[in-house]
N, C-alpha and C positions, 0 to 999 in steps of 0.2 A: 359449875353452872355458867361462869363467865365465858368459858371456852365455847359453850353451846351458843350463847348470845352473840359472841364474836362471829361464829360460823353463820348464824342467821343474818347478821348485818352484812357480812361479805357477800352471801348469796343474794340478798335483796338488792345490794348495791350493783352487782353485776346484772341482775334482772332489770334494774332501772336503766343501766347503760344499754341493755338490749332494746328496751322500749324507746329509749332516747334515740337509738339508731333508726327505729321506725320513723321518728319525727325529724330530728335535727340533722343527722348525717345525710338523709335523703335530699336535703337542700343542696348539697354539693352536686347531686346528680341531675337535678331538675332542668337547669338551663341547657347543658350540653345534650341531654337526651331529647328535650323538646325541640331544639334547633337542629337535631341530627348531626351535631358536630362529633358525637361519639355514639357507639352502640351502647345499650345498657350494660353489657359485659365490660366494655372498655372503661366506662364511667365508674362502675363499681370497683374495678381493679385500681384505678387511680385514687379513688376516695379511700379505699382500704389502706393502701400503702402510706399515704400522707396523713391520714387520721391517726394511724399508729405512731408515725414519726413525731407528730406534734407534741404530745405530752412527754415523750422520751427526750427529745432534743431541747425543747423550751424549758423554762423554769417552772416553779410551782406557786406562783403568786396567787392564782385563782384558788388553788387548793387551800392555801393558808387563810384566805378570806372566808371560804365556806366552812373550814374547820373551826372558825371562831364565832359562828352564829349562835351557838348555845354554850353557856357557861354555868355548869352545875356540878354537883357531886358526881364523881366518877361512877358511883354505883348505879346512877340513873341514866347515864349517857347512852348506854347500849339499848335500853328499852325505848328511849326517845328516838334514836336513830332508826330502830326497826320499825316503829310506828310511822315515822315520817316517810321512809322509803316505801313501805307497803301502800300508803296513801297515794304517793306519787306514781307508783307502778300501776295501780288500779286506774287512776285518772288517765295516764298515758295510753293504756290499752283501750279505754272507752273512746277517747278522742281519735285514736288511730283507726278504730273500727268505723267511726263516722267520717273518716277522711279529712278531719280538721287539723291543720298544722298549729296546734296549741303549744304553749311554752312549757317544756320540761323543767326549765329553771324556775318558773313561777310555781309549778307543782311541787318541786322539792323544797323551795323556801316556805311555801304555805304549809306543807306537811311538817316541817321542822318547827315553825312557830306554833302551830296548833298542838303538836305533841308536847313541846316544851311548856306551854301554858297549862295544859291539862295535867302534866306530871308534877311540876314544881312552881307554877305561878309565873307572874311577869318577870320576876328576878332571874328566871332560868334563861331568858332570851337576852342576847347581847344586841341592844337596839342600835347602838353606834351612831354613825353619820358619815361624814367625810373628813379624812385626814389629808388636807390639800386636795389633790386630784384622786387620791386612793380611797375607795369605799371601805367602810368599816361597819360590821354588824348588819342587821336587817335593814335599817333605813338607808344605809349606804348602798346596799345591794338593790333596793327598790328604786333608788335614784338612777342607778346604772341601767336597770331593766326598763325604766320608763323613758330615759333619754335615748337609748340606743336605737329603737325603731324610728324615732323622729330623725335622728342623724342618718340612719340607713336610707330612709325615704328621700331625704334631701340629697344625699350623696349619689343615689341611683339616678335621680332627676338630673343633677348637674353633670354626671359622667355621660349619660345618654345624650343630653342636649349638646354638650361640648363635642362628643364624637360625631354626631350628625352634622354639626357645623363644619368640622374639619374634613368630613368625607362627602360634603354635599355635591361635589363634582365627580365623585368616583363612579365607576361603572360596575357591572355585575362581577367583574373579575376579583373584586375585593372580598367577595363572600368566602372564597377559599381561605385566605389568610385570617379572616375573622373567626372562622370555625377552628382553625389550627390554634389560634390564640386562646380559645376556651380550654384547651388542654392545660395551658399554664395557669389560667385563672381557677380552674377546677382543682388543680393540685394545691394552689395557694389557699383557696377557701377551705379545703379539707384539712390542711395543716393548721390554719387558724382555728378551725372548729375543734380539732384535737387539743390544741393548747388551751382552749376555754372550757368546752363542755366535759371532756373526759376528766378534767381536773376537779370537777365538782364532787364526783363520787370518790376520786382519789383522796380528797380531803376528808370525806366521811369515814372511809375505811381506815385511814391513818388515825383519825380521832378515836375510833373504836379500839384500835390496837394500843394506843397510848392509855386509854381509860382502863383497859384490861391488864395493863402492865407488860404487854408484849414488846413495847417500844419505850425506850427511856425518854425520848423527846419527839416533837412533831416533825419528823423527817420522812417524806414519802419514799417507801422502798421501791426498787425497780420492778419487782414482780407485780406490785399494785398498779404501776403505770401501764405495764404491758397488758395485764388482765382487763383493765378498764377500757383501754383503747381497742382491744380485740373484741370484747363483748359488744361495743358500740358498732363496730363495722359488721359483725355477724348479724346484728339487728337490722342494719340497712339491707343486707342481702336477703333476709327472710321476709321483711314486711314493709320496706320503705316505699314501695311503688304507689301505694294509695296517695301518700303525701306528694310524691313526685308529680302525679297527675294534677293535683290541686294547685301546686306552686307553679308548675311549668306551663299549664294550659288553662287552669280554672280561673286565675286572677286576670291574666292578660296573655294573649298568644304571642310569646316572645320570639324574636328573630335573632340571627347570629350576633348582630351588633348590640341588641338589647341584652342578650345573654352575657356578652363580654362586659358590658357596662355594669350590669347588675352584680355579677360575680366579683368584679374588681372592686366596686364600692363596698360590698359586703365584707370582702377580705380585709380591707383597710379598717373598717369599723370594728370587726370582731378581733382582729389581731391587735389593734391598738388597745382595746378593752382588756385583753389578756395581759398585755404588758403592764397595765395599771393595776392588775389584780381584780378587775371588775367582772363578775360572772354575768354575762349577758345571754340572751336567748338567740341562738342562731336562726331559729324559725322566725322570730320577730324581725330580725335585721334583714334576712333574705326576702321574706314576703313583702316587707315595706319597701325594699329597694326595687322589687318588681313593680309595685304600685308606682313608685317614683319614675321608673323607666316608662311605664305605660302613660303616665301623665305628661311626660316630656314629649311623647310622640303625639297621641291624641287622647285626651281625657275621656272621651265618650267610649273608647274601646276597652277601658278598664271595666271589668265585671264587678260593679260595686256591691251587688247582692252577696257575692262570695266574700268580698272584703268585709262586709258587715258581719257575716257569720264568723269569720276569723276573729274579728275584734271582740265579738261577744264571747267567744271561747277564751280569749286572752283575759278579759275582764273577770270572768267567772272562775277561772282556774285557781288563782291564789286563795280566795276565801273558801272555795269548795274543798280544796285540799287541806286547808287549815282545819276545817270542820272534820274532814275524814281523819286527819292525823290525831285530832283531839279525841275522837270517838274510839279509834284503835288503841290509843294510849290508855284511855279510861278502861277499856276492856282488858288490856294487859294487866293493869293494876288490880282489877277485880278478880282476875284469875290467879294472881300470885298469892 
């Protein structure tokens, strides 16, 4: 029976990575495609290669954090993981269909909390906090998720304002090097995204394998790293373009310098969070950095109606997925 549950968790985790690719991996594509620095095919190729490299080359600090969000008897871990992932996948598909860049991280954390509470009560959830700069448990993760878009917005504003000041006397010939620079920032952002987002499901699959006795300790196997990274990039190829349009053109019509500033700022924030073991939302950071870039140029050019819709999706995601996770976990218990 445990083998069957492990197979379900692995399949749902990869499905979550696929839908995460619809949302978060597409953020690496938005700026270079919107500014015509790359063709969609070129942007997808760069994103694919460096998203796969991220979790393989970097450490597993984020996977360790996510793997410690629930602390219960091993007999119930698999059912909680299955309910949480099913809730997150359903929410990701709904928001992708609506073209809203909501947070896959919020969806996953909400699903885990709801499923844990419904299955084993408040004691099943590691509420945690902060251990120095390192987030621990649900509260630590929520701090990282709340702080990262604010930092991303400020970083985008600062990067764009500084770049415009430095290039205020430049002529149109600078447009070529700026577009070429987006190749580097797209690769760096995809790598940072792989080190953060792919690790979330790596942590859950590894937790499932430990709970089932297939692994003696919480050490992420190489096949799990590769499978999660590949599933995420396949998701980008299949359905990421709806979110690309929203981030690249719906919030603010970015230009080459804006794209370079936004991607550079997002890379620093996401990569820094991964080093601390903080699972942040790539969607949050990239979208907020685009808002920051737009504010640095001309505030009135930012489409605030779209920003409000995105904010609403972010606010609703975690509690909605917590309820979904709890309902699915309750149904699992009723059927057993």
